[in-house]
C-alpha positions as CSV (number, residue, x, y, z in Angstrom):
1,M,-23.4,55.6,35.7
2,T,-25.6,53.2,33.7
3,D,-28.8,55.3,34.9
4,I,-27.2,58.5,33.4
5,L,-26.1,56.8,30.1
6,G,-29.8,55.3,29.9
7,L,-31.2,58.8,30.4
8,V,-28.8,60.3,27.9
9,A,-29.4,57.6,25.3
10,T,-33.0,58.0,25.9
11,G,-33.2,61.8,25.9
12,A,-30.8,61.8,22.4
13,S,-33.1,59.4,20.7
14,G,-36.3,61.2,21.7
15,L,-34.8,64.5,20.5
16,F,-33.9,62.8,17.3
17,A,-37.3,61.2,16.7
18,G,-38.9,64.3,17.4
19,A,-36.7,66.2,15.2
20,A,-37.1,63.8,12.2
21,L,-41.0,63.5,12.6
22,Y,-41.2,67.4,12.8
23,I,-39.4,67.7,9.5
24,N,-42.0,65.2,7.9
25,L,-45.1,66.1,9.3
26,V,-44.5,70.0,9.4
27,E,-41.2,71.5,7.8
28,H,-41.5,69.7,4.7
29,P,-45.0,69.9,3.9
30,A,-44.8,74.0,4.6
31,R,-41.7,74.2,2.5
32,M,-43.3,72.1,-0.2
33,S,-46.5,74.5,0.0
34,C,-44.7,77.2,-1.1
35,G,-43.8,75.8,-4.8
36,V,-40.9,73.8,-5.8
37,E,-38.4,76.5,-6.5
38,L,-38.8,78.1,-3.0
39,A,-39.0,74.6,-1.6
40,L,-35.4,73.6,-2.8
41,R,-34.0,76.8,-2.0
42,E,-35.1,76.3,1.5
43,W,-34.4,72.8,1.8
44,A,-30.5,73.4,1.0
45,P,-29.8,75.3,4.4
46,S,-32.2,73.5,6.4
47,Y,-30.7,70.1,5.3
48,A,-27.2,71.3,6.3
49,R,-28.4,72.4,9.9
50,A,-30.6,69.5,10.3
51,A,-27.8,67.0,9.3
52,V,-25.4,68.3,12.1
53,M,-27.9,68.3,14.8
54,Q,-29.5,64.8,13.6
55,A,-26.1,63.1,13.0
56,A,-25.0,64.4,16.6
57,L,-28.1,63.2,18.4
58,A,-28.1,59.8,16.7
59,A,-24.3,59.3,17.4
60,L,-24.9,60.2,21.2
61,G,-27.9,58.1,21.3
62,S,-26.0,55.2,20.0
63,V,-22.9,55.5,22.3
64,A,-24.8,56.0,25.7
65,G,-27.0,53.3,24.5
66,I,-24.4,50.7,23.7
67,L,-22.6,51.6,26.8
68,A,-25.7,51.4,28.9
69,G,-26.9,48.2,27.3
70,A,-23.0,46.8,27.6
71,L,-23.1,47.6,31.3
72,G,-26.2,45.5,32.1
73,D,-29.1,47.8,31.8
74,G,-30.9,45.8,29.2
75,F,-31.5,44.9,25.6
76,G,-33.8,47.9,25.0
77,Y,-30.8,50.2,25.1
78,L,-29.0,47.9,22.6
79,L,-31.6,47.8,20.2
80,G,-32.4,51.7,20.3
81,A,-28.4,52.1,19.7
82,L,-28.7,49.7,16.8
83,L,-31.7,51.1,15.3
84,L,-30.0,55.0,15.5
85,L,-27.0,53.4,13.9
86,A,-29.1,51.9,11.2
87,V,-30.5,55.6,10.6
88,V,-27.0,56.8,9.8
89,V,-26.3,53.8,7.7
90,F,-29.5,54.3,5.6
91,T,-29.0,57.8,5.3
92,L,-25.3,57.3,4.0
93,V,-26.3,54.5,1.7
94,V,-29.8,55.2,0.4
95,I,-30.8,58.9,1.2
96,L,-27.3,60.6,0.4
97,P,-27.8,60.0,-3.5
98,T,-31.0,62.3,-3.4
99,N,-29.4,64.8,-1.1
100,Q,-26.6,65.2,-3.5
101,R,-28.8,65.5,-6.4
102,L,-31.1,68.1,-4.5
103,L,-27.7,69.9,-3.7
104,Q,-26.6,70.0,-6.9
105,L,-30.0,71.8,-8.4
106,H,-29.6,74.4,-5.8
107,A,-26.1,75.0,-6.5
108,Q,-27.0,75.4,-10.2
109,G,-30.0,77.7,-9.6
110,Q,-32.1,75.0,-11.4
111,V,-35.3,73.3,-10.6
112,G,-35.1,70.4,-12.8
113,N,-36.6,67.5,-11.3
114,A,-36.7,69.0,-7.7
115,Q,-40.5,68.1,-7.3
116,E,-39.9,64.2,-7.7
117,L,-36.6,64.5,-5.7
118,L,-38.1,66.2,-2.8
119,D,-41.0,63.9,-2.7
120,R,-38.8,61.1,-2.6
121,W,-36.5,62.7,-0.2
122,N,-39.5,63.0,2.5
123,A,-40.6,59.6,1.7
124,L,-36.9,58.2,2.8
125,H,-36.7,60.6,5.7
126,A,-39.9,59.1,6.6
127,V,-37.9,55.8,7.2
128,R,-35.5,57.7,9.3
129,S,-38.4,59.1,11.4
130,A,-39.9,55.7,12.0
131,L,-36.6,54.1,12.9
132,G,-36.0,56.9,15.5
133,I,-39.3,56.5,17.0
134,I,-38.8,52.7,17.3
135,A,-35.4,53.4,18.9
136,F,-36.8,56.0,21.4
137,T,-39.7,53.3,22.3
138,A,-37.2,50.6,23.1
139,M,-35.0,53.0,25.2
140,L,-38.2,54.4,27.1
141,V,-39.1,50.7,27.9
142,A,-35.4,49.8,28.9
143,L,-35.5,52.9,31.2
144,G,-38.7,51.9,32.8
145,R,-37.1,48.7,33.5
146,S,-34.1,50.0,35.1
């Protein structure tokens, strides 16, 4: 059972890290290359879809990692799970205010300071990507040891 939990935790954290990294390295630069107004218009629906997917992956990876670690499969799963939980907390506490300001601009059909907010959002999202990569690495090491 712990082998399955370890695989689920590692898989979910890997998908999370890959999706987060893709957003920073591919999607966001592509959206910004289209100009600020179009970037803001694209960001809002992209954010809505990505939030659901990434929250689900972070939750699944965290729960499976905690269970795998608690059932004796290693510190790496617990560390990875805690890092994925840190992503959730970081998102809610640090990134959410920027998200709300971007969504407000989008809803009002205004550009305002969207360039500054989108740049800030991308930098903050890079923290999520980094935490996700470290979580995935910790779980890969744990998986290799089990």
